[in-house]
N, C-alpha and C positions, 0 to 999 in steps of 0.2 A: 253142819256148816251151810251157810247161805251160798247159793250159786251167784256168780257174777253175770250169768247169762240174762239177756233181755227177756222180759215176759211178752215181747212183741216180736216173734221170729221174722215176720215179713219186714218189719221196720228195721230190724237188725241187719238184714241183707242190704236194705237201701243205704243205711248209714255206714256200712262197712267200708273202710278205706276212704271215706269222704272227709275232707277238711271243711268244716263249717265255721263261718265268721258271723257272730251275732253282735251287731252294733247296738249299743245300749244294753248289753248283756249283764252289766252290773247294776242295772236299775230295777225298779219294782217288777214290771212284767218280765224283764230279762232274767231275773232270778228264777222265775217259774219256768221260763223257756229252757234255761240251762238244765234244770232238774229233769224236765220232760225229755229233752234230747238224750241225756244220759240213760234214763229209764228205757228209752226205745233203741238204745244200742250205739249212739254216737260217742266216740271216745277221742275225737280230735277237734276240739272246740276252741276257737280263738276269740277272745273278748278284748276288743280295743277300748282302753279306758280314756276318759276325757283328759286325764293328766298327760297321757302319752301322745294322743292324737286329737287335733282340732278338726273335726269332720266338716267344718265350714271352709277349710283351707285346702285347696286342691293339692298342694304339695304334701300335706299330711295324709290326704286320702290315698295318694299314690304310694306313699311310704307304708301306710297301713296295709294296702293290698299286696305290696311286695313282701312285707313281713308275714302276712297271713297265708298267702298263696291259696285262697279258698276255692273249693269246688262249688260251694253254695253260700249265699249271703242271706241272712235274715236281718232286715234293716228295721230295728226297733227304735233307734236313737231319735229323740225328738225333744224340742222345747215345748212343754205342755203345762196346763194349769187350769184353774177354774175361771169363772167370769171375771173376777177382780184382776187376776194376772193378765188375762187377755185384754181387758180394757186399759190397763196401765202400760202395756208393752206391745201394742199391735205391730209396730214395725219390726221389732225383734222376732216376734212369733212368725211373721211372714218370712223375713230374710233368712233366719237361721234354719228354719225347717226346709225352705226351698233349697238352700245351699248345702245342707247336709244330704239331701236326697238326690237332686238332679245330677250333680257332678259324680256322685258315687255310683249311680246306676250306669252313667255313661262310661266311666272308667272300668267298671265291672265288665261291661260288654267289650271294651277295647282290650282288656287283659284276658278275655276268653273264659270268664267265670261261667259255669254250666247253667246256674239257675239263680235268680234274684227274687226274694220274697219281700215285697214292699208292703209296709203296714200303713194303711190310711187311717181315717178317723170318721166317726159319725158326724162330726162337724162339717164334713164336706157336703152333706145333704142340704137341699133348699130349706129355707125357714119354714115354709108351709108345704109339707110333703104328706101325701095320704098315708095314714097309719094302718097297718105296719109298713115301714119303709121298704120298698122293693128296689133292687139295684137299678132297674130301668128308669127310675125317677131321679137319678143322681143329677141330671142336667136340666131339670124342669124349673129352675129358679135360682136365686141368689141365696147363699147361706145366711143364717141368723147373724145379725150385725156384730154382736159382741165377740164372736169367735170366727168371723169370716176370713180375716187374714191368715189365721192358722189353718182353717179348713181348706182354703183355696191353695195354700202352699203345699199341703199334703195331697190335694187332689191332682196337682200337676204330675205327681208320680204315676197316676193312672194313665194320663195322656201319654207320658213318656214311655211307660211300660208297653202300651198298645202300639205306639209308633215304632218302637225298637223291635217288637215282635214282627210287625208288618214288613218293615224294611230289611231288617237284619236276621230275622228268625231267632231273636234272642228270647230265651225262656224266662220271662219275668211275669210274676203273678201279683195281684193286688187284692188285699184283704181289708175289710172295713169292720174293725171291732167296735162294739158299743161301749158305753161308760164302764170302766173297770173298777174293781174294788178287791180288797183282800188284805191278809197280813203283809207287812213290809211296805204298805202304801205310804204316800207322802202325807204326813200329818201337819205340815207347816201351814198355818192358817192364811198366810199371805199368798200361797200358790196352790193349795190343795183343792181337790175336787170335793163334791158335796158330801159323800159318805164319810171320808176321814175327817172332814171339817165338823160335821155334826157329832161324830163320836168324840172328838177331842173337846169340843165346846161343852158337851153335856157331862162328860166324865170330869173335866176340870172344874166346871161350875159346881157339880155335886161335891167334889172334894173340898172346894173353898166355901161351901155352904151358901152359895149364891142362889137367889130365888127365881131368877129368870135368865134366859138367853135371847139374843136378838138374831134373827135369820133374815136373809135377803128375800125380797119379793113378797108374794102373797101365798105361796105354797101350792098354787094351782097347776104349774107345769108338771107333766109326767115324764118319767125317764125309765129306761130299761137298764138294769145293772147286771154285770157279767163278771163272775168270779175269775180272778187272774189265772188260777190253775186250769180252769176250763179253757180260757183264752189261749194259754200256752199250748194246750193239747190240740186245739183247733189249728193253730199256726203250724205246728210241727206236722200234723196230719196233712195239711195243705201242701207243705214243703215236700212231703213224700209222694202224694197222690194226685195233686192237681197241676195241670200244665196248660191252662187255657188263658184266653185274653180277657174274659169277662170278670168284672169285680165281684167279690163274694162277701156278703155280710157274715159277721161272726157275732152271735149273741145268745141270750138265754131264752128269748121268746116270751118275755114278761113285760108288764108295764105297771108303774106305781106312781102316784102323785108325790111331790116333795113333801106336802103336808102329812100324808100317810106314812111316808118314809121317816119323817121326823118323829112321829108318834111311835112307830115301831122301834126305832133306835132308843128313844126315851125309855120304853118299857124294857128293852133288853139290857140297857146300860144302867138302869136304876135311877135315872134322873127324875127328881120329884118336883122340879120347878115349873114355871110357866114358859111358854114359847111365844115370843113377841115377833110379829112379822113386820119388817120395815118395807112398806110398799113404795117408798121413794127409790128403792134399789131395783135394778132390772131383774126380770124373771128368767131371761134367756129364752131358748126355743120353746114354743108352747107344748109340743108333745114329741117324744122320741120313743119309738119301739120298732124293732126290726122284723122283717120277714126273713126267717133263717132256713127256708126250704132249700135254697141253692147249695148251701154248705153240706146239708145232709145228702142231697142228690149227687153232688160232684165228688165229695171225698168222705162221706159217711160220718160227718161230725154232728153230734148233739151235745148240748150242755148237760151236766150231771149234778152240779152242786145246788142243793135247795137254798133259796135266798136267806131264810132265817138262820140256817146253819152257817152259811158263809159270813153273815153279819156277826154271829157269835164268835167265830174264829178271829175275825178282824178286831172286834172289841177286846177279846182276850189278849191278842197280840199287843194292842196299844197299852192295855193295863200293865203288861209285863215289861214294856220297854219305855214307859213314860216317867219312870221314877228317877 
């Protein structure tokens, strides 16, 4: 018989008798965070769904906190998407992300929650940041224009987190995950990020016998991609072990151009057509790759998933669920 005991005894002690609330817990990253929490010994997890609670409404935030009675909050909930979605809805991306985060952190402090784990975004970094991005460069310029409203709304959680720690001694931490990917990602072409969009375009085109696909930009920007299972492990480890005011990058420590990424996904997915680059469309930020030393130093986190293996798992998941 399999034991129900956690394989992480120190973690099990931490999570024992803790009530944890994961906003956005039913989402893409949230599904991995739920799994990781359970593996590490958490057994009292409250997942507020969007149908039950509108986290941009202060009344719903208070009702959710009263229902959850959490000791610890992991705030994953966000309105997010690729360049197209950010360009089409900048006001929504700013307002909804700000109003989900700032009032929630304030109410968590008011209600005596022990710890708040705020999830930021790579989009908070300046457009031109020395690569690899180090946390101390966060305030050295304005974010890339296509996602600045989103990036700045999420960045305000860092300001608030540090201010509440300084004035009230509130234990709030701020994590900056890089671009995520993996099974159960959002494959809606209107709102998806680059990896699921490429996978869907190539597999669907191959299935329809189409000879080419069109991609935005010129393929020159670089990105770092972070498997969602690794990200979840990093977030939960930080929840357990990190209690500082400094922001911490979470990533895989790699960098690949969009052109090379498209070629790799083409090979792994079996797409045999041509890739056309529409240079009239924006590229987004020129380069993105993180310095991940702080996460290793502060709470012992390092990514484990090999990029090609992560892509294969994501492609396989889409094939199984696209019929």
